[in-house]
C-alpha positions in Angstrom: -37.4 -6.6 -48.3 -36.9 -8.7 -45.2 -39.7 -8.9 -42.8 -38.6 -9.1 -39.1 -40.6 -10.3 -36.2 -40.3 -9.0 -32.7 -38.2 -12.0 -31.7 -35.7 -11.6 -34.5 -35.3 -7.8 -33.7 -34.7 -8.7 -30.1 -32.1 -11.4 -31.1 -30.4 -9.0 -33.4 -30.2 -6.3 -30.7 -28.8 -8.9 -28.2 -26.2 -10.0 -30.7 -25.1 -6.4 -31.3 -25.2 -5.3 -27.7 -23.8 -8.4 -25.9 -20.1 -7.9 -27.0 -20.4 -4.3 -25.7 -21.7 -5.4 -22.4 -18.9 -8.0 -22.1 -16.3 -5.4 -22.9 -17.8 -2.9 -20.4 -17.9 -5.6 -17.7 -14.2 -6.6 -18.1 -13.2 -2.9 -18.5 -15.1 -2.1 -15.3 -13.2 -4.9 -13.5 -9.9 -3.6 -14.7 -10.9 -0.1 -13.6 -11.7 -1.4 -10.1 -8.3 -3.2 -9.9 -6.5 -0.1 -11.2 -8.3 2.0 -8.6 -7.3 -0.4 -5.9 -3.7 -0.4 -7.0 -3.7 3.4 -6.8 -5.4 3.3 -3.4 -2.8 0.9 -2.1 0.1 3.0 -3.5 -1.5 6.0 -1.8 -1.6 4.3 1.6 2.1 3.2 1.2 3.1 6.8 0.2 1.2 8.1 3.3 3.2 5.6 5.4 6.4 7.0 4.0 5.3 10.6 4.4 3.9 10.2 8.0 7.1 8.3 9.1 9.4 11.0 7.7 7.3 13.7 9.4 7.5 11.6 12.6 3.7 11.5 13.0 3.1 8.4 15.1 -0.7 8.8 15.3 -1.2 9.3 11.6 1.3 6.5 10.7 -0.4 4.0 13.0 -3.8 5.1 11.8 -3.0 3.3 8.5 -2.7 0.0 10.4 -5.6 -2.4 11.2 -6.1 -2.4 15.0 -7.9 -5.7 14.8 -5.5 -7.6 12.5 -2.0 -6.2 12.9 -0.4 -8.3 15.5 1.6 -6.6 18.3 0.5 -3.1 17.4 1.4 -1.8 20.9 4.9 -3.3 20.6 5.2 -1.9 17.1 4.1 1.6 18.3 6.8 1.5 21.0 9.4 0.6 18.4 8.3 3.5 16.1 8.3 6.0 19.0 11.8 4.7 20.1 13.0 5.2 16.5 11.8 8.8 16.5 13.3 9.4 19.9 16.7 8.0 19.0 17.1 9.3 15.5 16.7 12.5 13.5 16.5 13.4 9.9 14.8 10.2 8.9 14.2 9.8 5.1 12.8 6.8 3.3 13.0 5.8 -0.3 11.6 2.8 -2.1 12.6 1.2 -5.3 11.5 -1.9 -7.3 7.9 -1.6 -6.3 5.4 -4.3 -7.0 1.7 -4.3 -6.1 -0.6 -7.3 -6.2 -4.3 -6.8 -5.6 -6.9 -9.5 -5.4 -10.3 -9.8 -3.6 -9.9 -7.1 -1.0 -6.3 -8.0 -0.2 -3.0 -6.5 -1.5 0.7 -7.0 -1.2 3.1 -4.1 -1.7 6.7 -5.3 -2.1 9.6 -2.9 -2.5 13.3 -2.4 -1.6 13.3 0.3 1.1 16.2 2.5 2.1 16.2 4.4 5.3 18.6 7.2 6.0 18.9 8.7 9.5 21.2 10.4 11.9 21.4 8.9 15.4 21.1 11.3 18.3 23.5 9.4 20.6 26.8 8.6 18.9 30.3 8.0 20.1 32.9 10.8 19.4 34.8 8.7 16.9 31.6 7.9 15.0 30.6 11.5 14.6 27.2 12.7 13.5 27.2 11.0 10.2 24.1 9.7 8.5 23.5 6.0 8.6 21.7 3.9 5.9 20.0 0.7 6.1 18.4 -1.1 3.1 16.1 -4.1 2.8 13.2 -5.8 1.1 9.8 -5.2 2.8 6.4 -6.7 2.1 3.4 -4.8 3.3 0.2 -6.8 3.4 -3.0 -4.8 3.2 -6.7 -5.6 3.5 -9.8 -3.5 2.9 -11.7 -2.6 6.1 -14.9 -0.7 5.8 -13.9 0.5 2.3 -10.4 1.7 3.2 -7.1 -0.1 2.9 -5.3 -0.9 6.2 -2.0 -2.6 6.8 -2.4 -6.0 8.4 1.2 -7.2 8.4 4.8 -6.3 7.6 7.4 -8.8 6.6 11.1 -8.5 5.7 13.8 -6.1 6.8 12.6 -3.9 9.7 12.7 -0.4 8.2 9.9 0.9 10.4 10.5 1.0 14.1 14.2 -0.1 13.9 
């Protein structure tokens, strides 16, 4: 029979529990990143939804008032888009999301379909389509993800 002292029992317990703690710690980190990815995707989906529903206030509520440059100019462009076009639908493909330290980048190919209100008689009332790659930069502000910049093809506020 092996006689164990208090120190050896403690060492044995540490050796058995340490790998579990390490696994839990890395799993917890992955869980947080997965959660952040889902939150970023949710914000981008809300952007799409609010834009299609023509809700300027809700759409712009997803943007950082402090960090998004030219928010007032952007708001005018969005309002102008809503005033000049109807039946706006958006679709995104080839999505990629990168998340790191409270910042995120959502990159996708966006397609916007819309019907202009003012058209010439020879153009008719056909739908128009535009397509381009858009990067949406987000940052956590007070626990929620906010858009701080848009780069690429101007799908929003065209």
